[in-house]
N, C-alpha and C positions, 0 to 999 in steps of 0.2 A: 673728085670730091666723093667722100663716104656716103653711102646709101643711107647710113643709119646714124643719127647724132651719138645714140649710146646704146651699148651693149649691156643688158642686164642680165647676170650670171646668179643662178639659182641651184644650190647643191639639195638635192632631193632625197629624203630617207623616211619612208613610213609615214607619210603626212597627207593620206588620202582624205582626212577630215578637214584640212585647211587648204590645201593646194589650189583648190579652185578660186578660193576668194583672193588670194596672193596673185593669181594670173589676172583674175578679173580687174584687181586694182590697178595692173599695168595696163590693160587694154582700155581703162577708163582716165589715163593720163592726159591732162590738158596740153601737153606739149604735142600729142598726136601719137596714137599707138603705131601708126606706119613708120614713125621715125625711130621707134625702138627695135633692137633685135634682142630677143627674149632666148636665153639659153639655159634649158632645164636639163640637169645632169642627174639620172637616177642611179643611186650608189646601191644597186641590187636590192630594191625594196622588196619586202615580203607581202605587202598589203596591194591595194589597186592603184597606187601613186604612178607606176609606169603606164598603166593603161590610160590614165587621165591625161599623161603627158602626150601619150599617142594621138589621142582624141583630137587635141588641140593642135598638134603639129601638122596633122592631115588636114585641118580646116584653115590654117593660117601660115603663109609663105616664111614670116619673120619670127615664127616660133620653132626653135630647133630643139631636138630631143637627143641626148646621148645617154646610151644604157650600159651601164657597167656590169659586168658578169660575175665580178667579186666585190664583196662590200669592203669599203676601205677603211672603215672604223671612224674617219673624221672627214671634216669638209675639205681638207687641203687637196687631195687628188681631185675630185670632182671639179673645184674651182679651177685648177691647172687646166683641166680638160676644156673647161669653158673658155679660159683665156686663150687657148691654143687657136680656137676658132673664132674668136670674136674679131669683128671687123668695124665696129662703131668709132666714132671720134673719141668717146669717152667711154669709161667702165663704171658700174655701179652693181653692187651686191645685194642681194635680198634674200633673207631665209624664207623658206617655203611655207611657214606656219605665220608669217608677218605678211603685213600690208604697207604699201606706200600711200601717203595723203595724194589727194588728186592732182595738185600741182608740184609734186616732190620734184620730178625729173625737169620740169619747166624751170623751176626756180634754181636749182643747182647748176643746170647746163647754162642758164642765162648769166648767173654772176660769174662762172668760171671763164666764160668767152669774153664778156664785157670787162672784166677786171684784169684777164690775163693771168689769173693764178694758177699754182699747180695742184690744189685741192680746195674743195668748198664743202664746209660741213653744216649741218642744220641739226636741230635736236628732235628725239623721238619721245612718243608717248608710249606709256605702258598699259596693255589691255589684259584682260582675264580670258579665261576659254570661252566666255560667251560674248567676247567683244566690247565689254564693260571698260571704261577708262578708269583705271586706278592710280594713274600718275600723269599728270598733264605734261610735265616736262622733267625728264630724268636728269636734264643738265642743271636743273635750278639750285641744286646744292653746290655746284662747282663754282658759282659766282663767277661766271665769265661772261664779259660784254660781247654784244655784235660789233664786229670790225675785222680788220686786217692784221695779221700776225706775221711778223717776221720770224722765221724759224731760228735763225742763229741767235737772234737777241730776245725772244719770247717763248723760247721752248717750254719753260715752265708752265705758262698759261696753255700753250697748244696741247701739252701733254695731258691736259685736264680732259681733252675731247678724245682720249685714247678708246673709251668704250664706244658702242654704237658704229663699230667698223662700216655697217651697211647703211649708215644715215650720212654719206659723204659721195662725192663724184671724184674720180682720179683721171688723168690723162693717160689714154692708152700708149700713146708714141713714148712718154717717159716710162711706162711700165716696159714697154718693149726695148727701149735704149738701155735700161738697167738689167734688162733679162730676169725681171722680178717674178718669182713664183711662191707659192706656199710651201711650206714643210709638210710632208705628207705623214699621216699615221700619227700625228700627235694632236692633242686639243690645244687650243691656244694659238693655232697657226695665223689666226686672222691678226692677231697683236704682233706677231713677228713681221708679216707682210705690211702693216700699216707703218711700223717704227722704220722698217727698212725704205720704205716709200716717203715718209715724213722726212727722214734726216737726208734724203737728197731733194728735197724742195726747196725754195726759196721763200715763197709766201703762200700762207693758208688764210681764206676768208670763213669766218663764222656769221652765219645768218640767223638770227633769232626767230626761226620759223619751224614749225613742225614738218619732219619729213617721213618718219616711219610709225606705225603701229606695231610696237614690239611685244609680243605676245609672252605672258608669264604662265607657263604651261604647268600643270598640276605634277606632282611627282610621279604618279604612276604613269603618266605619259610623256615625260622628259626624254628628250634626246639623248644620245649616248655620251654626248659631252659633259652631261650632268650627272653621270653615274660615278660615285667616289669610289672607284676601284683602284687596284694597283696601276693599271695603265695609265689612268688619268692622272694619278699624281707624278708618276715618273716623266708622263708626257710634258705636264705643265713646267716640270723641271727643266726640261729640255728647251721648252718655248722661251722661257725667262733668261736661260742661260746663252741662246742665240741672240736674243734682244741685247744682252749685255756686251757680246762679242762685236754687235753692230754698233754700239755706242762708242766702244774702244776703238774700233776701225775708222769711227768719224772723228775721234779724239776729243770725245765729249764724254768720257767715261764717268765723270763726276755727276752728270745729269741723271745718270740711271738710277741714282736714289730716289728721284722724283717718279719715276715709273714704279720702282721696286717698294717703295714704302707702304708698309701695311700689308704686303704680299704674305709674308710668313705668317703673321697672325690669321689671316683669313685662310691659309690652306691648311694650319695647326688645326683651326676650328672645324675646318671641313673633315679631317682624319678623325676627330672626336666625333663627328656625326655619322661617320662610316661605320660598315659592320666588319671592318678589318681586323684580323687577329695581330696581336702584339708583334709576332716575329716577322710579319709584313711590314707593318708599319716601322719597325727597326730598319727594315731593307730601304724603304722608301726614304727615311730619314737621312740614312747614309748617302744616298744618291743626290741629296739637296746639300752636301757639304760644301759645295762651291759658294751657295749662298750665305752660310754662316760665316765662311771665310771672309766674303766680301763685305759683311756687316761690320761697319766701323762706327755706325752711331748706336754706341750702348743704352744711351739714355732712352732711345725709342723703344727699345725690346723691354725695358722695364715698364713702360706706360702700356705696352699691348698685353691684353687682358689674358690672352690664350697662349701666346708664345712667350711671354713673361717667365712662366713656371719652369718652362723646359730649355730657356736660350742657354743658360750656364752649361747645362748637361750637354746640349748639341754642339756647343764652342768645344767642348772636351771631348768629343766624340764618344758619348756614353749613350749610345743609341737604344741600348736594350732598357735602360733606366728611362730615358725619355718616353720611349714607347709605353712603358708601364705607367707613367704619370699621364700621359694622354689618355689611356683607356681608363684610369681612375677618374678623369675629369669628365667622363660621360654623363655620370649621375648629375653633377653639377651643370653641365651644359642642358641636359633634360630639363632640369628644374628652371634655368634661365629662360629656356623656349617656353615652358609652360606659363611662367610668370609674364613674358612678354605677350603671348595669347590672350592671356587673362585681361592684361592692361588694354590691348588692342580690342579685344571684345567688349570691355566696358565702355571705351571711346565710341566705338562704332553703334553701341546698343543704349547709351546714355539717354538720348532721346525717348527711346522705347520704353526704357527702365522708368523715366521720370513720369510718362505718361501712366504707366502701371502704378507707380507710387501715388499719383495723383487720384486714380481710381480707387486704390485702397483707402486712402484718407476720406475720400467721399462715401465710400461704403461704411468704414468705421463711422463717420459722422452720422449717417443714417442710422446705423446699429445703436448709437447712443441715444439718438432721437427716440428709436422704438424703445430702447429700454425705459426710458425717462416716460413714455406715455403709458407703457406696461405697467411701471410702478404706480402711477396716478391711478389708473384702472383698478390695481389691485387694492389700493388705499381705499376706494370708493366701494369696492365690492365688501370689504372688510367691515365698512360703516354700515351697510346694507345687512350683512350677515349679523351684526350685533343687534340691529334693530329686530329682525326676524327672530333672533333667538330669544329675546325678551317677550315677544308676543308668543311664542311657541311654548316657552316655559309658564305663562300663564294659563293658557289653555291645558296645559300638562296637569295642573294643580285641579282644574275643573273635572278633567277625566278622571282623576284619582278619586275625588269626591263621588262621581257617579259610579264608579265601580265598587266603591265601599257600600252604597245604598243599595246597589244591585245584590251584593253579596249578602247584605243583611236581609233584604226580601227575600231571597232564596231560602235563607235560613228559619224566617219566620213561616214561610209556606211550607217548609219541611216539617216544622213543629205542628203547624195548624192540620197537615194531612193526618200526621201520627194520632192527633187529638181526636179528629172527627170518626177515626177509624176504630176507636175504643168504643165497646158495646155498652159500657156503663155509661159514658158521655151520652151517647145516642139516646139511652133510656132517659136520663134527666132531661135532655132537650125535649124529647118527645112530651115528658111529663108537663114541663114548662111553656110547650108550643113554641120552642125556637127553633126557625129554620137554619139548619147547618147544611 
């Protein structure tokens, strides 16, 4: 009997900010921490990730650390290293910046064992840098119901669950029987592994329960698989081509369209978002030729917003012209993104904006009331002013009369002074005995 029910494999690269939360979510699993084998593979991190792993490894016997001396550029090699030493009955995978729901392992393990299924999947929630939930259920748009799916007959529905590779549980004995491993040094290696495993299964059960908190990291902190460089686009092409070969090997090549639908449109859009030069894009496009040759659904390409304008050029192998069109589309793409951001900002801030509008309306109402009050007061002041003006004008007439009298008095005083100073007048006054 295996000591561990589940081996959980985590490829680690420069996640010192998140890894402890990830490990703690495993230690708090309701299934029991002691029933889990936790394998952390450090891919030659340049931060403190390896030191954090060593600290946990020294403290707990069921935590194992593997330390690669050279960075492998993708999670394939670290995951293979983990599979090589895994000893649990089942295998689960977790990215070191994500976290499990508390009962994730218990739910998936119980369903797998009680139902005898080859794989069990749950859904995942999306969180931001600060652990805030931004999407309660990433599978909600898939319109897939809880239940058991027969791989042979329900492949179209099962392929809706292709994302969230780490929101599932796998049988280790089936992995070893099939000798499954991840492609190395390519992005998208988890998709190849899942398709290879899935097409060798009989039944998958989907439980409508949350399993993982998947972190949407900011662009400046995104892992290497999110860098839109030449390695990324060439590697994605290789991964999808490997998936096509698996479908062909299993004689269900016609079902590959389900998996690949919309992929070209998405990755053309990614090329538009990249900073790659035209000649580099032209080379990348030439390496995707197998995909254009596979494309038989011409109607879909016409509907694809970004792939549509270059589809005919690519089918005719005019890679330089197609690359030029892609670079020309960057302005349109930038405008499209800005428009989307504006719409999202308006949606998220509509309540706040409405509150501000209501406040402004209230302020305008108060301003109008103040204006009307001021107008009334001004009219009252005008009436008072007119009254005072009339009174003032009357007083002004009296003042003018007093001034005239005073002026006349001064004039007569002057004449009087001149008169009494005359010696002849003095003599006459003296003679007539008049006191002057």
